VOBA-1610 file (N, C-alpha, C; in pm, whole numbers, padded with zeros to 5 digits, always signed):
BEGIN
Met-03987+05025+03645Met-04096+04932+03664Met-04047+04793+03702Val-03920+04768+03682Val-03868+04635+03715Val-03881+04609+03865Ala-03856+04709+03947Ala-03864+04690+04092Ala-04007+04659+04136Val-04104+04721+04073Val-04244+04696+04108Val-04281+04553+04076His-04243+04506+03959His-04276+04369+03919His-04204+04268+04008Arg-04079+04296+04042Arg-04005+04204+04128Arg-04066+04201+04268Asn-04109+04316+04316Asn-04173+04324+04447Asn-04302+04242+04447Asp-04383+04256+04344Asp-04507+04178+04332Asp-04476+04028+04323Gln-04371+03994+04252Gln-04333+03854+04238Gln-04293+03795+04374Met-04214+03867+04451Met-04168+03816+04579Met-04282+03807+04680Val-04377+03899+04675Val-04493+03892+04764Val-04581+03774+04724Ala-04591+03746+04595Ala-04675+03636+04547Ala-04624+03500+04595Tyr-04494+03488+04620Tyr-04441+03362+04670Tyr-04500+03329+04807Asn-04523+03432+04887Asn-04574+03413+05022Asn-04720+03456+05032Ala-04794+03440+04926Ala-04933+03488+04924Ala-05017+03417+05029Phe-05101+03492+05092Phe-05189+03441+05196Phe-05325+03423+05132Lys-05348+03306+05075Lys-05469+03283+04995Lys-05565+03191+05069His-05640+03247+05157His-05745+03171+05226His-05877+03238+05195Cys-05965+03164+05131Cys-06094+03221+05090Cys-06184+03250+05208Thr-06160+03186+05320Thr-06250+03203+05433Thr-06220+03327+05515Leu-06112+03396+05486Leu-06076+03514+05564Leu-06155+03636+05520Lys-06179+03723+05614Lys-06242+03851+05584Lys-06144+03935+05502Trp-06197+04032+05430Trp-06113+04113+05343Trp-06009+04191+05422Trp-06045+04237+05541Trp-05951+04318+05618Trp-05838+04233+05673Lys-05862+04103+05698Lys-05753+04015+05741Lys-05657+03990+05626Lys-05712+03970+05506Lys-05626+03953+05389Lys-05541+04077+05366Ala-05604+04195+05381Ala-05531+04320+05363Ala-05421+04334+05468Phe-05452+04297+05594Phe-05352+04307+05700Phe-05232+04218+05670Phe-05257+04091+05636Phe-05147+03999+05611Phe-05069+04039+05486His-05137+04092+05386His-05067+04138+05266His-04974+04254+05302Leu-05023+04350+05379Leu-04939+04463+05420Leu-04826+04418+05512Tyr-04854+04320+05597Tyr-04751+04266+05686Tyr-04638+04202+05605Met-04675+04121+05506Met-04573+04057+05422Met-04500+04158+05335Leu-04573+04260+05290Leu-04511+04365+05210Leu-04410+04443+05293Gly-04444+04468+05419Gly-04350+04535+05510Gly-04225+04452+05533Gly-04242+04321+05550Gly-04127+04233+05566Gly-04039+04231+05443Leu-04102+04232+05326Leu-04026+04235+05202Leu-03950+04366+05187Asn-04014+04478+05220Asn-03946+04607+05212Asn-03829+04614+05310Ala-03846+04557+05429Ala-03736+04553+05525Ala-03620+04469+05471Tyr-03652+04360+05403Tyr-03549+04275+05343Tyr-03473+04351+05234Ile-03546+04426+05152Ile-03482+04502+05044Ile-03389+04609+05102Val-03433+04676+05208Val-03349+04777+05273Val-03226+04711+05335Gln-03244+04595+05397Gln-03132+04524+05458Gln-03031+04482+05353Arg-03078+04434+05239Arg-02986+04393+05133Arg-02908+04511+05078Ala-02973+04628+05072Ala-02906+04746+05016Ala-02804+04805+05113Thr-02825+04788+05243Thr-02739+04856+05339Thr-02638+04764+05408Ala-02668+04638+05422Ala-02581+04549+05500Ala-02467+04495+05415Ala-02355+04472+05482Ala-02241+04414+05413Ala-02261+04263+05395Lys-02327+04201+05492Lys-02351+04057+05487Lys-02487+04032+05422Lys-02486+03967+05307Lys-02611+03936+05237Lys-02668+03806+05292Met-02799+03800+05303Met-02864+03677+05346Met-02988+03654+05261Ser-03033+03530+05257Ser-03151+03499+05177Ser-03275+03553+05247Gln-03382+03565+05170Gln-03506+03619+05225Gln-03564+03525+05331Arg-03550+03397+05312Arg-03601+03300+05409Arg-03531+03316+05544Ile-03399+03328+05542Ile-03324+03346+05666Ile-03355+03481+05729Phe-03369+03585+05646Phe-03402+03717+05698Phe-03537+03716+05768Arg-03637+03652+05707Arg-03771+03647+05769Arg-03767+03568+05900Arg-03686+03463+05904Arg-03672+03387+06028Arg-03608+03472+06137Glu-03504+03547+06101Glu-03439+03636+06198Glu-03533+03748+06241Leu-03618+03792+06151Leu-03714+03898+06182Leu-03821+03848+06279Ala-03863+03724+06265Ala-03970+03669+06349Ala-03919+03610+06479Leu-03791+03585+06490Leu-03736+03518+06608Leu-03762+03595+06738Pro-03737+03725+06747Pro-03764+03795+06874Pro-03911+03790+06914Thr-04000+03795+06818Thr-04143+03788+06848Thr-04180+03649+06899Ala-04124+03547+06839Ala-04157+03411+06878Ala-04101+03376+07016Leu-03990+03435+07053Leu-03927+03401+07181Leu-03970+03492+07295Ser-04043+03597+07266Ser-04085+03688+07371Ser-04195+03623+07454Pro-04206+03660+07580Pro-04313+03603+07663Pro-04450+03640+07607Leu-04544+03549+07623Leu-04677+03574+07568Leu-04754+03680+07646Leu-04727+03692+07773Leu-04803+03783+07857Leu-04708+03878+07928Arg-04729+04005+07909Arg-04650+04105+07980Arg-04746+04194+08056Leu-04730+04198+08186Leu-04810+04288+08266Leu-04741+04423+08274Pro-04816+04531+08277Pro-04754+04663+08292Pro-04678+04672+08423Glu-04578+04758+08426Glu-04496+04774+08546Glu-04583+04818+08663Gly-04559+04760+08779Gly-04631+04799+08899Gly-04762+04725+08920Ile-04807+04648+08822Ile-04932+04574+08837Ile-04899+04427+08855Glu-04946+04372+08964Glu-04925+04230+08989Glu-05060+04162+08997His-05070+04049+08936His-05196+03975+08940His-05175+03853+09027Ser-05271+03828+09115Ser-05256+03718+09210Ser-05270+03581+09144Asn-05340+03575+09031Asn-05365+03446+08969Asn-05322+03450+08823Leu-05191+03438+08799Leu-05141+03440+08661Leu-05181+03316+08585Phe-05210+03206+08656Phe-05253+03083+08590Phe-05380+03108+08511Arg-05467+03194+08563Arg-05592+03226+08496Arg-05567+03298+08364Leu-05460+03375+08357Leu-05433+03455+08239Leu-05352+03382+08133Thr-05287+03273+08169Thr-05196+03209+08074Thr-05241+03072+08026Thr-05346+03016+08081Thr-05388+02883+08039Thr-05511+02891+07951Arg-05544+02778+07890Arg-05664+02772+07807Arg-05787+02757+07895His-05894+02814+07850His-06020+02806+07924His-06108+02703+07856Leu-06126+02591+07921Leu-06208+02484+07865Leu-06341+02478+07940Pro-06448+02441+07872Pro-06577+02434+07941Pro-06578+02321+08044Gln-06645+02346+08153Gln-06657+02247+08259Gln-06805+02225+08288Thr-06839+02104+08325Thr-06979+02077+08361Thr-07005+02124+08503Ile-07123+02180+08523Ile-07163+02224+08656Ile-07259+02120+08711Lys-07223+02063+08823Lys-07305+01958+08881Lys-07427+02020+08949Ala-07540+01953+08932Ala-07665+02002+08992Ala-07663+01982+09143Lys-07725+02075+09212Lys-07735+02065+09358Lys-07839+01957+09392Pro-07821+01890+09502Pro-07919+01788+09539Pro-08057+01850+09560Gly-08157+01789+09504Gly-08294+01838+09517Gly-08333+01937+09409Ala-08242+01978+09323Ala-08275+02071+09215Ala-08324+01994+09094Lys-08398+02061+09009Lys-08451+01996+08889Lys-08344+01977+08786
//
């Protein structure tokens, strides 16, 4: 039972406590953090080089953070990539002359 309590303790350090989130988002982030913790435990048990959980999580997130935001499938080219990668802000539409 010691491992269960330690696992709960380590997940509680990184608890995602936002009251405004839907239940399924809380469940997703809890499972995501639990998966990261389990990966850290496996890494500690198998690797010769020990590292802290903070450094391990940073190394785990680094490839995701550095990957391109948009990947098009092979063979598909889009003529206007600017449309797919920028923010869409509202613009005012000017009335035509003589319109109400």
